[in-house]
C-alpha positions as CSV (number, residue, x, y, z in Angstrom):
1,L,-54.7,20.4,61.1
2,A,-57.4,18.8,59.1
3,Q,-59.0,22.1,58.3
4,A,-55.7,23.8,57.3
5,M,-54.9,20.8,55.2
6,E,-58.7,21.1,53.4
7,A,-58.3,24.7,52.8
8,Q,-54.8,24.1,51.4
9,E,-55.9,21.2,49.1
10,A,-52.6,19.1,50.2
11,S,-51.8,16.4,47.8
12,V,-50.7,13.0,48.5
13,E,-47.4,14.3,47.5
14,D,-47.8,17.0,50.1
15,L,-48.4,14.7,52.7
16,L,-45.3,12.5,51.7
17,E,-43.1,15.4,51.9
18,V,-44.2,16.3,55.5
19,R,-43.7,12.6,56.2
20,M,-40.1,12.4,55.1
21,G,-39.0,14.9,57.7
22,L,-41.2,13.4,60.6
23,E,-40.4,9.9,60.0
24,S,-36.8,9.8,58.9
25,N,-36.3,11.7,62.4
26,A,-38.2,9.4,64.1
27,A,-36.6,6.5,62.6
28,A,-33.0,7.7,63.8
29,L,-34.5,8.3,67.3
30,A,-36.4,4.9,67.4
31,A,-32.8,3.2,66.5
32,L,-31.5,5.2,69.8
33,R,-34.5,4.8,72.2
34,A,-36.7,1.5,71.1
35,S,-37.3,-0.7,74.2
36,A,-37.8,-4.6,73.1
37,K,-41.4,-4.0,73.3
38,D,-41.4,-1.4,70.7
39,I,-39.3,-3.4,68.4
40,G,-42.0,-6.2,69.0
41,Y,-44.9,-4.1,67.8
42,M,-42.8,-3.0,64.8
43,E,-41.9,-6.6,64.0
44,E,-45.7,-7.5,64.5
45,S,-46.9,-4.8,62.2
46,V,-44.4,-6.1,59.4
47,R,-45.5,-9.5,59.6
48,E,-49.0,-8.4,59.6
49,M,-48.5,-6.4,56.4
50,Q,-46.6,-9.4,54.8
51,Q,-49.5,-11.5,55.6
52,E,-52.0,-9.3,54.1
53,V,-50.0,-8.4,50.8
54,D,-50.1,-12.3,50.4
55,S,-53.6,-12.3,50.5
56,G,-54.3,-9.9,48.2
57,R,-55.1,-6.9,50.4
58,Y,-53.3,-3.6,50.8
59,G,-52.0,-4.0,54.3
60,T,-52.9,-0.3,55.1
61,E,-53.7,-0.6,58.5
62,A,-50.3,-2.7,59.4
63,D,-48.4,-0.2,57.6
64,V,-49.8,2.6,59.5
65,S,-49.2,0.7,62.7
66,F,-45.6,0.3,61.6
67,H,-45.0,4.1,61.1
68,M,-46.5,4.8,64.5
69,A,-44.7,2.1,66.2
70,I,-41.7,4.1,65.4
71,S,-43.0,7.1,66.4
72,Y,-44.0,5.6,70.0
73,A,-40.4,4.4,69.9
74,T,-38.9,7.8,69.9
75,K,-40.2,8.1,73.4
76,N,-40.8,11.9,72.3
77,P,-44.3,13.1,73.3
78,A,-44.3,15.8,71.0
79,Q,-43.2,13.5,68.1
80,I,-46.0,11.1,69.2
81,Q,-48.7,13.9,69.2
82,V,-48.0,15.2,65.8
83,M,-48.1,11.7,64.5
84,K,-51.3,11.0,66.0
85,N,-52.7,14.0,64.8
86,F,-50.8,13.5,61.5
87,S,-52.4,9.9,61.2
88,D,-55.6,10.2,59.5
89,F,-53.8,12.1,56.7
90,L,-50.8,9.3,56.8
91,F,-53.6,6.8,56.6
92,F,-55.0,8.7,53.6
93,A,-51.8,8.9,51.7
94,I,-50.5,5.5,52.8
95,R,-53.9,3.9,51.2
96,E,-53.8,6.3,47.9
97,S,-50.5,5.4,47.2
98,R,-50.7,1.6,47.8
99,Q,-53.8,1.2,45.7
100,Q,-51.5,2.7,42.8
101,L,-48.6,0.7,43.7
102,Y,-50.8,-2.6,43.9
103,E,-51.3,-2.4,40.2
104,E,-47.5,-3.2,40.0
105,P,-47.0,-6.0,42.6
106,E,-43.5,-5.7,42.4
107,Q,-43.6,-2.4,44.1
108,I,-45.6,-3.6,47.1
109,Q,-42.6,-6.4,47.4
110,K,-40.2,-3.4,47.2
111,I,-42.1,-1.8,49.9
112,L,-42.2,-4.7,52.2
113,K,-38.6,-5.1,51.5
114,Q,-37.9,-1.3,52.4
115,H,-39.9,-1.7,55.8
116,Y,-37.9,-4.6,56.6
117,Q,-34.6,-2.7,56.1
118,I,-36.0,0.1,58.5
119,L,-36.9,-2.4,61.2
120,Q,-33.4,-3.9,60.7
121,A,-31.6,-0.7,61.1
122,I,-33.6,0.2,64.4
123,K,-33.0,-3.4,66.0
124,S,-29.0,-2.8,65.0
125,R,-29.7,0.7,66.7
126,D,-28.2,2.2,63.7
127,A,-29.5,5.6,63.8
128,R,-27.9,6.9,60.8
129,Q,-29.0,3.6,58.9
130,A,-32.7,4.2,59.9
131,H,-32.7,7.5,59.1
132,A,-31.5,6.9,55.7
133,T,-33.7,4.0,55.0
134,M,-36.8,5.7,56.3
135,Q,-35.8,8.6,53.4
136,E,-35.3,6.3,50.9
137,H,-38.7,4.5,51.3
138,I,-40.4,7.7,51.5
139,Q,-38.7,8.9,48.5
140,F,-39.3,5.6,46.6
141,V,-43.1,6.5,47.3
142,I,-43.0,10.0,46.1
143,D,-41.1,8.9,43.0
144,F,-43.8,6.4,42.3
145,I,-46.5,8.7,42.8
146,K,-44.8,11.3,40.5
147,R,-44.3,8.9,37.9
148,T,-48.4,7.6,38.2
């Protein structure tokens, strides 16, 4: 995957488009399958992200942890493996977008709110809402990247 990505010179926007499909589906499955432990990992990641942002840092690792926790909550080994392989690119895309987003602090707050909404949809076991909120979240980042 890494060689294919490098050979094709994939952009951050390209990575985000792939995330759109993978993670929207993962959020819906997580809403149906997540255990209490899975939800606890997601909650911890969101709390850590909030603390990092409040301290003036990007919160990138916590952001990636949140998205990986959603993948694990799908209980789908193929989904988990694809996300593990994709995680280096996911980390890069999140780091790049957060650096740009951080120049506009209100945008970071919107991202945090979106994570809380995704988490709430999963906790509520609302697969459609989880899918939709993840889609909105990733589209928000895509739109921001296109503008900057």
